[in-house]
N, C-alpha and C positions, 0 to 999 in steps of 0.2 A: 504492498500499500503506499501510494506517495501523496503529498500535498499537492493542491493546485498553486502553481506560479502565483508568488504574492502572499500567500497565508504560512503562518509559522508553522516552525514542524520541531518539535524536540530531537533532532536530529543530534549525535555526538558523534562528530568526526575524529577520527585519528588518524597521525601523520606518523608515521615509521622512516626516519633519515637516517638510510642507512650509507655503507662505504660505497655500494654497488648502485644500487636502489633506490627508491621513495614511492613509499606506498601511501594510499589514503583507504580506510574504512570509513564506512558510517553504519552507526547503531541506531536500531530505534529505539523507543520508548521502553521495550521490552530487552531490551540486549540483543536484537536478534540482527545478525549481519543482512543491508541490505544493499551496498553495493561497495565493490574491491577495485582498484585500478593502481597502475604502476608506471613509473617512469624511472629511465637511467639515470643516477645522481652527477650532476655536473658537478666538475672539480673547482668550481670559481662560486665566491658567497654571491653576488649579485645573480647569477643565472640560477641558482641553489635557490633564493627567495623568489624569484619567478615561478620556477618547477614547482614549488610548493604551492603556491597563490593561485598557479594555473590546475592543479590537480583539487584544490580546495573549492575554488569556482566552478571547474566542471561539475563536480560531483553535486554541488548545490543547483546548478540548473536542471541536472538529470533529474534530481531529489525533488525539486520546487520548492525548498524553503531554505530559511539559513540556520545552520546549525553552530554548535560549541566546537572550539578547535584546541584539541591537545596533540603534544608533538613528542615524540621519543629520540630523543637525542644520543650521540656516543660522545658523551662529555657530561656538563652540568654549568648552572649557571649562577657566577658569584652572587650572593644575596645582597652584597651591597653595591657592587658599578653594574651588575645586570649585564656583565659581557660573560660568553662562554670560554669556558675552561678544559683541559684534561681530555681534550677530545683527539683520537685517532685519525679522524679527519680533520688535518691541522687549517684546513682555511676556514673553519670557523672557529677557532681561537681567538678570544680577544675582540669578537664581533659581539654587536649587541641584538642578538637574532631575535629574542621576543619581542623587543620593542620595533623591531623593523617587520617584523610579521602582524604584529596587532595594527600597526601606521596602514600597513598594506593590504589587510582583510578587514580594516574598520570595525576592530572586537576586540576584546581580550584575546588574549591565549596564554596557554599553560605549556610550560614547558618540564619535562623531567628525562632522566638517564633512561636509554633503552633497558635496561637490567629492571629498574624499578617498573618499566610498563611492563616487563614479562612476568613480575610479581603479581601486578595487578591483575593482571588480566587471570593468572591462572588460581588466586587467590578467589577470584569471583566465581569462576563458572570452570576451571580447570582441574588440573592435578593436586592444587591446592585449597579447593573448596571443601568449607566443612572444617577447616583446621584455623585455631588461634590466631598462631603465629607461622608465617611462612618466610622462608627466605628462599629464595630464586636465584640463581647463577645460570650467567650466558657462559658458555665454554666454547667459543666458534674464532674468528679472528683474531678478537680480544677476548677479556676476561674480564668480570664483572657480578656485581650482587646488588639484590633489592631486597627489601624487607617491608611485609604487609604486617600490621597485628589487627587484630580483629575488625578487619575489613579496609584499615586505613594504611595510606604508604606513609612509612616513616621516613620523611627525609631529612631531617638534623636540622640543628642550628645553623649548621655552616654548608648544606644541601650537599653533603658528602658522605651521609649514611649510607652502606653497601658499597664501597667503593673498595671492594675486596681484591679485586685483581692489583691493586697497586700496594698491598701489603708485602710483606718479603715472605718467602716461604718457611714456614715453622719448622723446627727441628735439622736445621740443615744438616747433612753429611759433609765431612772435610771436603771430598770432592766435589760439593755443590755448591760450596761455599766459594766464593759471594755473590756465585749467581750470574747470568747473563745479565747485560747492560740494557735497561728499557729505554724505549724511547722518550718515558717521564723525566730520565734523568738521574734516575736511582739504579741499583745493580739489586737481582734477586727477587722483583715482583712475582708475583704467582703466575701474571700474564706472560711469562717470560718461561716459565714452567709448565703452563696447562694449556695456554690457546691451542690450536689446531696449530698454525705454523710451528710452535715449540715441540710438539709431539713430533709433528714431520721432520724437522729439524733434528731432534734427538736419534731419530730413527737411520735418517737418510742422508745427514751432514746438512751445513748449513744453507744450504742453496735449496733445498725441499720447502714445501710450502703445504702439500695437500697430505692429510694424515687420513682422510676416509676409507685407503685401500687397506691400513695395516691388520685390520681385525682379520680381514679374507687371508693376508698373507700369512699372518699368527697360524691360522685355523691349517693352512697347507704344509706346513714346518717352517716359517722363515724365523730363524732365531733372534734376526735383530731387528724384526718387527716386535715379537713376542716380549724380547726384554725392553724396549721403549714402552709398551704397553703399561707394561708390569712398574715398570719406575713412573710413570704418566699416574696410575693409579694409586700408586701409594702417596705421591707427592699431593695429589686429589685429597685422599684418605686423610694428611696431615693437616690441609687448609681448612676442611669442613670441621675437624675435629678442634680446632681454633675458635671456628664460631659458634660452636656446642657449649665450649668452656666460657665464651662470652656471653652469649644470648639464648643459647639451648633452646632452640626451634620448634616448632610442634612436627615441621614436617621441612625436609628440603626437597626444592623442584629444580631437574636440570635441564637446563635449554642451549639451543645453538648446534650444531653439528655434530658435536661430540659427544652430544647427550644422546645420539643415536646408537652408541658403541654399548651393544647388551651385558657386556661383559662388568662394565662399572657397575651394574645393578645387583651383582652375585656379589663382586670384590670388595665395595664399600661398605658394608654393613659390618664386614668381616674385618678388614683393616682398619676402621675408624677408631672402634672401643682401644684402640692399642694406647690413643693420646688423650683420650677424655679422661677428664680427672672426677671420675665417679667408677663404681662397680657395678654400673648397668646401662645400658645405651639400645633403645629400642626407638630411634628415630627413623619415621618412613624416608625412603631416597626414591621419589618418581620422576618420572619422564615428565617433560611438558606436554600438556594434552595437546595444545594447540599449536607446537610446534613451532616455525620461523613465522605465524600470526601474530605470535603472542604481543609482539612487541607492537605491533600496530592498532591491535585489541584494547592493550594496556593505555595505549597515548590517548583515544577516546572515552576512556573512563576516567583520567584526570580530573572529569567535571561529574 
């Protein structure tokens, strides 16, 4: 059902601003998806603004009404300056994305980290539905996290809650220390160990970027692939155990391309308890129900 042109509609529009594509999705008042469109991501700020505006305006023309706009970004907004920081799509950094989009679209917009949007989506009606506290993790080109408690996103005073990927790998071995240099300037960030490119490089050398074939290779007897997967699972277990020791969430939800690796859901419940400061560990570890759609659905739910 769509509204006639010119009438008000309670659409919630979500934008997922990714490294390779920008996607828009429209949710109706019941939370059902009514429209989805995507375009390639420009590598230029002004072109990016135009692409986002074009998606929003095109969606609203098709739906026949204006909506709220939430945007998931690969970084965060400084709460004082309102400039983007920490985005691995570096053309966003230092730019007033929220203000520029609000002016372009003639309405307020809400921005949040893409991992926060994953958490919002999965807590609402995905793998985290029904749990009081949900910690969602993106394991893809980058690595990040988001926290939802009782249906509300926890952004934090400084808007960096959930920036799990830029904490150091805990309980490093001598061979792991100090860890690879991260694009953020630090060494040993979780992203440099747990992202897809990091896993690929661990298995096949620094030029490798694609880890998707490693489980099949390991199953066929490739010892280098199996060893890299084992190291990755152990490191992910340590990283999640640190979250348990601080937040003790009710459920972990894994998203991003590496969340499709089935062995993680067998290995992690066995490995995490070694590092949890407790004699009991029963936290479920679930694969994101909405897959790569979680980001755009969660962005729409920022309103």
